[in-house]
C-alpha positions as CSV (number, residue, x, y, z in Angstrom):
1,M,-47.4,19.8,7.8
2,R,-45.5,16.0,8.4
3,I,-43.9,15.5,11.5
4,P,-42.1,11.9,13.2
5,P,-44.7,9.7,14.4
6,E,-43.3,10.4,18.5
7,L,-43.3,14.3,18.0
8,A,-47.4,13.4,16.3
9,D,-48.0,11.3,20.0
10,E,-46.5,14.3,21.8
11,V,-48.9,16.4,20.1
12,V,-51.7,14.1,20.7
13,E,-50.9,14.0,24.4
14,A,-50.1,17.8,24.9
15,G,-54.2,18.4,23.6
16,R,-54.9,22.3,24.1
17,A,-51.4,22.8,25.3
18,V,-50.7,23.6,21.8
19,V,-50.6,27.1,20.7
20,G,-48.1,27.9,18.4
21,V,-45.9,26.1,15.5
22,V,-42.6,24.9,16.7
23,P,-40.0,24.7,13.6
24,F,-38.3,21.3,13.6
25,Q,-36.0,19.1,10.7
26,L,-37.5,16.2,8.7
27,T,-35.0,13.3,8.3
28,P,-36.7,10.7,6.5
29,R,-33.8,8.4,5.5
30,T,-30.8,8.7,7.4
31,V,-27.1,8.2,5.2
32,V,-24.5,6.8,7.1
33,A,-22.3,6.6,3.7
34,A,-22.5,6.2,-0.1
35,Q,-24.6,10.0,-0.3
36,H,-24.0,9.8,-4.0
37,V,-25.3,6.3,-4.4
38,V,-28.4,6.9,-2.3
39,G,-28.9,10.7,-3.9
40,Y,-31.9,12.9,-2.6
41,V,-35.1,14.3,-2.9
42,S,-37.2,17.3,-2.9
43,R,-40.2,18.3,-1.5
44,G,-43.1,19.9,-2.8
45,A,-41.5,19.3,-6.2
46,E,-43.0,18.2,-9.4
47,G,-43.9,14.5,-9.8
48,A,-43.8,14.2,-6.2
49,T,-45.8,11.3,-4.8
50,H,-48.3,11.1,-2.1
51,S,-45.5,10.9,0.5
52,G,-44.5,14.8,-0.7
53,E,-41.3,14.1,-1.6
54,V,-39.7,13.1,-5.4
55,G,-36.5,11.7,-6.0
56,V,-34.1,13.8,-7.8
57,D,-30.7,11.9,-8.2
58,G,-29.1,8.8,-7.5
59,L,-31.0,5.8,-6.4
60,E,-33.6,8.0,-4.8
61,A,-34.3,9.4,-8.1
62,T,-34.6,6.1,-10.2
63,F,-36.4,3.8,-7.9
64,D,-38.7,6.6,-6.5
65,W,-41.7,4.2,-7.2
66,A,-40.6,2.4,-4.4
67,L,-38.8,4.9,-1.8
68,G,-41.6,7.4,-2.4
69,S,-44.4,4.8,-1.9
70,G,-46.3,4.9,1.3
71,D,-48.5,7.1,3.3
72,A,-46.4,10.8,5.1
73,G,-47.8,11.0,8.9
74,E,-50.3,13.8,9.2
75,V,-51.0,16.3,12.4
76,M,-54.8,17.6,12.2
77,L,-55.4,20.5,14.4
78,S,-58.5,23.2,14.8
79,V,-57.3,26.7,14.5
80,D,-59.2,30.3,14.8
81,G,-59.0,33.1,12.4
82,R,-55.7,33.7,13.8
83,G,-54.1,30.2,13.2
84,E,-53.8,29.3,17.0
85,C,-55.1,26.1,18.2
86,M,-58.7,26.2,19.7
87,A,-58.9,24.9,23.2
88,G,-60.7,21.8,23.7
89,L,-61.4,20.1,20.5
90,G,-58.0,18.4,20.8
91,A,-55.8,16.8,17.8
92,W,-55.8,13.8,15.6
93,A,-52.7,12.3,14.2
94,S,-51.6,9.4,11.7
95,H,-48.2,7.8,11.9
96,Q,-46.3,7.6,8.8
97,S,-47.0,4.2,6.9
98,A,-44.1,1.8,5.7
99,R,-42.4,3.0,3.0
100,G,-40.5,1.1,0.1
101,S,-37.0,-0.2,0.5
102,V,-34.0,-0.7,-2.3
103,S,-31.4,-3.4,-1.5
104,T,-27.4,-2.5,-2.7
105,T,-25.0,-4.6,-3.3
106,I,-22.6,-1.5,-1.1
107,D,-20.5,-3.6,2.0
108,L,-21.1,-0.7,4.3
109,P,-17.6,-1.0,6.1
110,L,-15.5,-1.0,3.0
111,Q,-17.5,1.6,1.6
112,Q,-16.8,3.8,4.7
113,V,-12.9,2.7,4.8
114,A,-13.1,4.2,0.8
115,E,-14.8,7.4,2.1
116,A,-12.1,8.2,4.8
117,A,-9.1,7.0,2.7
118,L,-10.3,9.4,-0.4
119,K,-11.1,12.1,2.1
120,A,-7.5,11.9,3.5
121,A,-5.8,12.1,0.2
122,G,-7.5,15.1,-1.2
123,K,-6.7,16.9,1.5
124,G,-3.2,17.0,0.5
125,T,-3.8,17.6,-3.0
126,T,-4.2,21.3,-4.7
127,A,-7.9,20.8,-6.0
128,G,-9.2,19.7,-2.5
129,A,-11.1,16.5,-1.9
130,A,-12.3,16.1,-5.1
131,G,-12.2,12.5,-6.5
132,A,-13.4,9.4,-6.4
133,V,-13.3,5.3,-5.9
134,V,-15.0,2.1,-7.0
135,V,-14.7,-1.1,-5.9
136,L,-16.1,-4.1,-7.9
137,D,-16.2,-7.9,-7.1
138,V,-14.0,-9.4,-9.9
139,A,-16.4,-12.2,-9.8
140,T,-19.8,-10.8,-10.0
141,G,-19.4,-7.1,-10.7
142,Q,-21.3,-6.0,-8.0
143,V,-20.4,-2.6,-6.7
144,L,-19.0,-3.4,-3.4
145,A,-17.9,0.5,-2.9
146,M,-18.7,3.8,-4.7
147,A,-17.3,6.9,-3.4
148,S,-17.0,10.4,-4.5
149,T,-15.9,13.8,-2.6
150,P,-16.7,16.3,-1.3
151,T,-19.8,15.0,-0.3
152,Y,-23.0,16.7,0.8
153,D,-25.9,16.8,3.4
154,A,-28.9,15.7,1.9
155,Q,-30.9,18.2,4.4
156,N,-28.8,20.9,3.2
157,L,-29.0,21.0,-0.6
158,T,-28.8,24.9,-0.9
159,G,-25.6,24.9,1.3
160,A,-24.3,21.8,-1.4
161,M,-25.9,23.8,-4.7
162,S,-23.6,27.0,-3.9
163,S,-20.6,25.2,-3.1
164,P,-17.6,25.7,-5.3
165,G,-16.7,21.7,-4.9
166,A,-19.7,20.8,-6.8
167,P,-20.5,18.4,-4.4
168,L,-23.7,16.9,-5.3
169,L,-21.5,15.7,-8.6
170,N,-20.9,11.6,-8.4
171,R,-17.5,11.7,-10.0
172,A,-17.3,7.8,-10.0
173,V,-19.8,7.7,-13.1
174,R,-18.2,10.8,-14.6
175,P,-15.5,10.8,-17.5
176,Y,-12.1,11.8,-16.8
177,Y,-8.8,11.7,-19.0
178,P,-7.0,8.3,-18.1
179,G,-3.8,9.1,-18.6
180,S,-1.3,6.4,-18.5
181,V,-3.7,3.7,-17.2
182,F,-4.5,3.9,-20.6
183,K,-1.5,2.5,-21.5
184,V,-2.8,-0.8,-20.3
185,V,-5.2,-0.4,-23.2
186,V,-2.3,-0.2,-25.6
187,A,-0.7,-3.1,-24.4
188,A,-3.9,-5.4,-24.9
189,A,-4.3,-4.3,-28.2
190,A,-0.8,-5.0,-29.2
191,L,-1.0,-8.5,-27.4
192,E,-4.5,-9.5,-29.2
193,A,-2.9,-8.0,-32.6
194,G,-0.1,-10.5,-32.4
195,I,2.8,-8.8,-31.1
196,S,4.9,-10.5,-28.3
197,A,5.5,-9.2,-25.0
198,Y,8.7,-11.4,-24.8
199,T,10.5,-10.2,-28.0
200,W,8.6,-6.6,-28.7
201,E,11.3,-3.6,-27.5
202,Y,12.1,0.0,-27.8
203,I,15.2,2.3,-27.3
204,D,13.9,5.2,-25.6
205,E,16.0,8.0,-25.2
206,G,13.7,10.4,-23.5
207,F,11.9,12.2,-26.4
208,I,10.0,11.3,-29.6
209,D,8.9,13.5,-32.4
210,V,5.2,13.5,-32.9
211,G,4.2,15.5,-36.2
212,D,5.8,18.8,-34.9
213,N,6.0,18.3,-31.7
214,I,8.3,16.8,-29.1
215,V,6.9,14.4,-26.7
216,R,9.5,13.6,-23.3
217,C,9.4,11.1,-21.2
218,A,9.5,10.9,-17.4
219,A,13.0,9.7,-17.9
220,Y,14.0,12.8,-20.4
221,E,16.3,14.5,-17.8
222,R,18.6,11.3,-17.4
223,G,18.7,10.4,-21.2
224,G,15.5,8.2,-21.3
225,H,14.9,4.8,-20.1
226,G,16.9,3.1,-22.6
227,R,15.8,-0.3,-24.0
228,V,12.7,-0.7,-23.1
229,G,9.9,-4.1,-23.1
230,M,6.2,-4.1,-22.8
231,A,6.5,-4.9,-19.4
232,E,9.0,-2.0,-18.8
233,M,6.4,0.4,-20.5
234,L,3.8,-0.3,-17.9
235,A,5.9,-0.5,-15.1
236,H,8.1,3.2,-15.9
237,S,5.1,4.4,-17.9
238,C,7.5,4.9,-20.7
239,N,5.3,7.7,-22.4
240,T,7.8,7.2,-26.1
241,A,7.3,3.9,-26.1
242,A,3.2,4.0,-25.5
243,I,3.5,6.2,-28.3
244,V,5.5,3.6,-30.7
245,L,3.5,0.6,-29.6
246,A,0.1,2.4,-30.5
247,A,1.4,3.4,-34.0
248,Q,2.6,-0.4,-34.5
249,T,-0.7,-1.9,-33.3
250,G,-2.8,0.5,-35.3
251,G,-5.2,3.4,-34.4
252,G,-8.5,1.0,-35.5
253,A,-7.1,-1.6,-32.9
254,V,-6.5,0.3,-30.1
255,R,-9.7,2.3,-30.0
256,A,-11.4,-1.3,-30.8
257,Q,-9.7,-2.6,-27.5
258,A,-11.1,0.4,-25.6
259,K,-14.1,-0.3,-26.5
260,A,-14.1,-4.2,-26.1
261,F,-12.9,-2.8,-22.6
262,G,-16.5,-1.2,-22.0
263,V,-15.2,2.3,-22.7
264,G,-18.0,4.7,-23.8
265,D,-20.2,1.3,-23.3
266,P,-23.7,3.0,-21.9
267,T,-24.7,-0.3,-20.4
268,L,-22.0,-0.1,-17.8
269,A,-23.7,3.0,-16.6
270,G,-27.2,2.1,-17.8
271,R,-26.9,-1.3,-15.0
272,L,-25.5,0.6,-12.1
273,H,-29.9,2.3,-12.0
274,L,-28.1,5.6,-11.1
275,Q,-30.1,8.9,-12.4
276,G,-27.0,10.4,-14.2
277,A,-24.6,7.9,-14.3
278,S,-22.4,9.0,-18.0
279,S,-20.2,7.1,-19.8
280,G,-16.4,7.8,-20.8
281,R,-15.7,8.2,-24.7
282,V,-13.0,7.0,-27.7
283,A,-12.4,9.6,-30.1
284,P,-13.9,8.5,-33.7
285,L,-11.2,7.0,-35.8
286,S,-10.8,9.8,-38.1
287,D,-9.4,11.7,-35.4
288,L,-6.9,9.1,-34.7
289,S,-5.3,9.2,-38.2
290,S,-2.7,11.6,-37.9
291,E,0.5,10.7,-35.5
292,A,-0.4,14.0,-32.8
293,G,-3.7,12.3,-32.7
294,L,-2.9,8.4,-32.3
295,A,0.1,9.5,-29.5
296,N,-2.6,11.8,-27.4
297,L,-5.1,8.3,-27.1
298,A,-1.5,6.1,-26.6
299,L,-1.3,8.8,-23.4
300,G,-5.1,8.7,-22.3
301,Q,-5.1,12.4,-23.3
302,L,-7.5,14.3,-25.3
303,H,-9.0,11.6,-27.3
304,V,-10.3,9.4,-24.6
305,E,-11.9,9.7,-21.4
306,M,-12.9,7.1,-18.8
307,T,-15.0,6.7,-15.5
308,P,-13.4,5.2,-12.8
309,V,-16.5,2.2,-13.1
310,E,-14.9,1.8,-16.4
311,A,-11.4,1.7,-15.1
312,A,-12.5,-1.1,-12.2
313,A,-14.6,-2.8,-15.2
314,M,-11.7,-3.3,-17.3
315,M,-9.3,-4.6,-14.3
316,A,-12.1,-6.6,-13.5
317,C,-11.8,-8.2,-17.0
318,I,-8.3,-8.3,-17.0
319,A,-8.3,-10.3,-13.6
320,G,-11.1,-12.7,-14.7
321,D,-9.1,-13.9,-17.6
322,G,-10.8,-11.6,-20.4
323,Q,-14.3,-11.7,-20.1
324,M,-16.2,-8.5,-19.0
325,V,-18.6,-8.2,-16.1
326,I,-21.4,-5.4,-16.2
327,P,-20.9,-3.6,-12.8
328,S,-24.1,-4.0,-11.0
329,L,-25.1,-1.9,-8.1
330,V,-29.0,-3.1,-7.2
331,L,-30.1,-6.0,-5.5
332,E,-34.0,-5.7,-5.2
333,A,-36.8,-2.9,-5.0
334,E,-39.5,-3.1,-3.0
335,D,-42.5,-0.5,-2.8
336,A,-44.7,0.0,0.0
337,S,-47.5,-2.5,-1.2
338,G,-45.0,-5.0,-1.5
339,R,-44.4,-5.3,-5.1
340,R,-40.9,-6.3,-6.0
341,M,-38.3,-6.2,-8.8
342,M,-35.5,-8.4,-8.5
343,Y,-32.0,-7.9,-10.0
344,P,-29.5,-10.1,-11.6
345,R,-26.7,-11.0,-8.8
346,S,-24.0,-11.1,-11.9
347,L,-24.1,-10.1,-15.5
348,K,-21.1,-11.5,-17.7
349,G,-20.4,-9.2,-20.8
350,D,-18.4,-10.6,-24.2
351,R,-15.0,-11.8,-24.0
352,A,-12.5,-8.5,-24.4
353,I,-9.6,-10.6,-24.6
354,S,-8.3,-13.9,-24.9
355,P,-7.3,-16.2,-21.5
356,G,-3.7,-15.9,-22.6
357,T,-3.5,-12.1,-23.4
358,A,-5.2,-11.6,-20.0
359,A,-2.2,-14.0,-17.9
360,T,0.3,-11.6,-19.7
361,L,-1.2,-8.6,-18.9
362,R,-1.7,-10.1,-15.3
363,R,2.1,-10.6,-15.1
364,M,3.2,-7.3,-16.5
365,L,0.7,-5.0,-13.8
366,E,1.7,-7.1,-11.4
367,T,5.4,-6.1,-12.2
368,A,4.0,-2.6,-12.3
369,A,2.6,-2.9,-9.0
370,T,6.3,-4.3,-7.2
371,E,8.8,-2.5,-9.4
372,G,6.9,0.5,-10.8
373,T,6.3,4.2,-10.3
374,A,4.1,3.2,-7.0
375,S,6.3,0.5,-6.1
376,A,7.5,2.1,-2.8
377,V,3.6,2.7,-1.9
378,L,2.2,-0.9,-2.6
379,A,5.5,-2.7,-0.8
380,G,4.5,-6.0,0.6
381,L,0.8,-5.7,-0.8
382,S,-0.1,-8.6,-3.1
383,C,-1.6,-6.5,-5.4
384,A,-1.5,-5.5,-9.2
385,G,-1.9,-2.1,-11.1
386,K,-1.0,0.9,-13.2
387,T,-1.0,4.5,-12.2
388,G,-2.0,7.2,-14.3
389,T,-1.3,11.3,-14.1
390,A,-3.0,13.2,-17.0
391,Q,-3.2,16.9,-17.8
392,T,-6.4,18.8,-17.6
393,G,-5.7,22.1,-18.8
394,R,-6.7,23.9,-15.6
395,L,-4.9,25.7,-13.3
396,D,-5.8,25.7,-9.5
397,S,-6.4,28.8,-7.3
398,A,-2.6,29.1,-7.0
399,G,-2.2,28.7,-10.8
400,S,-0.4,25.4,-10.5
401,P,-1.7,22.8,-13.0
402,V,-4.4,19.9,-12.1
403,Y,-4.0,16.4,-12.8
404,N,-6.2,13.6,-13.0
405,A,-4.2,11.3,-10.2
406,W,-5.0,7.9,-10.9
407,F,-4.5,4.2,-10.0
408,A,-6.7,1.3,-11.2
409,G,-5.8,-2.5,-10.4
410,Y,-7.0,-5.5,-8.4
411,A,-6.3,-7.6,-5.0
412,P,-4.6,-10.1,-4.4
413,A,-2.3,-10.6,-7.2
414,Q,-3.1,-14.8,-7.2
415,K,-6.7,-15.1,-7.4
416,P,-8.2,-11.8,-7.6
417,S,-11.1,-11.1,-5.6
418,I,-11.6,-7.0,-6.1
419,A,-10.9,-4.7,-8.5
420,V,-10.4,-0.8,-7.6
421,A,-10.2,2.4,-9.5
422,V,-9.2,5.5,-7.7
423,V,-8.9,9.2,-9.3
424,L,-8.3,12.3,-7.4
425,E,-8.5,15.7,-9.0
426,S,-4.6,17.0,-7.9
427,G,-1.6,18.3,-8.3
428,R,0.3,15.7,-7.8
429,S,0.9,12.2,-9.8
430,G,-1.4,9.1,-9.3
431,A,1.5,7.6,-7.6
432,D,1.6,10.2,-4.8
433,V,-2.3,10.5,-3.9
434,A,-4.2,7.8,-5.9
435,A,-2.1,4.7,-4.8
436,P,-2.0,5.1,-1.0
437,V,-5.7,5.2,-1.1
438,F,-5.5,1.9,-3.1
439,R,-3.3,0.6,-0.5
440,E,-6.0,1.4,2.4
441,I,-8.7,-0.4,0.4
442,V,-6.8,-3.1,0.0
443,Q,-5.3,-3.5,2.8
444,F,-8.4,-3.5,4.9
445,W,-10.2,-6.0,2.5
446,T,-7.1,-8.5,3.1
447,R,-7.8,-8.3,6.8
448,T,-11.6,-8.3,6.7
449,E,-11.4,-11.2,4.1
450,G,-8.8,-13.0,5.4
451,A,-10.6,-12.8,8.9
452,A,-14.2,-14.3,7.1
453,S,-12.1,-17.4,5.3
454,S,-10.3,-18.5,8.3
């Protein structure tokens, strides 16, 4: 039996007065935030260390060699054949020794704001509070916040496992259809291919024939957006313009640009050191050879999935002049004996786009934030970004469609310091539910960072 040191002291002091077993709940490590980052342990599982626990998920699993080290406290009692304490023989106790530790990049106040904003937004969705937020430091790629809802109590895993909301799932590292967030990739690929953002244009009539199907734009009922440039394509999320631009750029180039931004790159997931972290995917070129296949890619549907980590990394790349930064979560880990592992504070990846392309995208994304689909929500906020609302093919309990509602961007618009990705499994648009979460995070960051630098 393992009990806290203070209870062990009470047992020893009580001596012969101990005549039975008192049930209690042991909480070895209290988690105040970032439960999905921390993960959970299992007691008595195969592979458990001498502490009796083994990490199963999150950092608890990856760094079980450190967090599972150290001796558990014990209490030894003399009992008779009935299991009752024998009077006069006393008790012996040993306190739990020091355990290992893991230091992360998480900014606790920002993490708590992200979790609260995500939970509040989820209450207004048809799918409940299911979603995720990732906040990255633009310069270093360090994860400042990683939130996933619904969350869970690590002391009640049975309840979590039976919950229909799948609270054990870390949605920040699972892939979603990105919807119109992927139009940023289409624009980047076009710019890298030499198509000018200043001269390219398309006349949107509200619909376009794609093979045997008709794809409509949001402005279909009013006859389309009319003359659309690349900036307007992003700001007003024009589907027909994105499809045409992707076709002119080529499926191979768009796919290559997505890969350059880290979509489907296991390095981005691996450097987080999170057990079970997944990557997105981009369909093989053979799936993009048809008009319908390329159109689905251009609209962020069917042939591409991104994790919130990947979406935030893409925005950090654009904000940082086109060079990828690899998201990182762990600074160092140390076991009970003092054995320590240090991890890089910043990891640079390859250049995904030229500085010129990055500058053009930043101008267009700032326009998208101030004049686009989420402009009313983001009014007065210095930021840049793109909404997304992706079809999932799923229905909620009321029979209504469930969408992946996105907002991905960075702030401030000039000299960006953070990149943010928000996704909610919702019956509403990215502008309605994801952009307000982005706003809450950026407003808090601006206040606290402004105060710290003044």
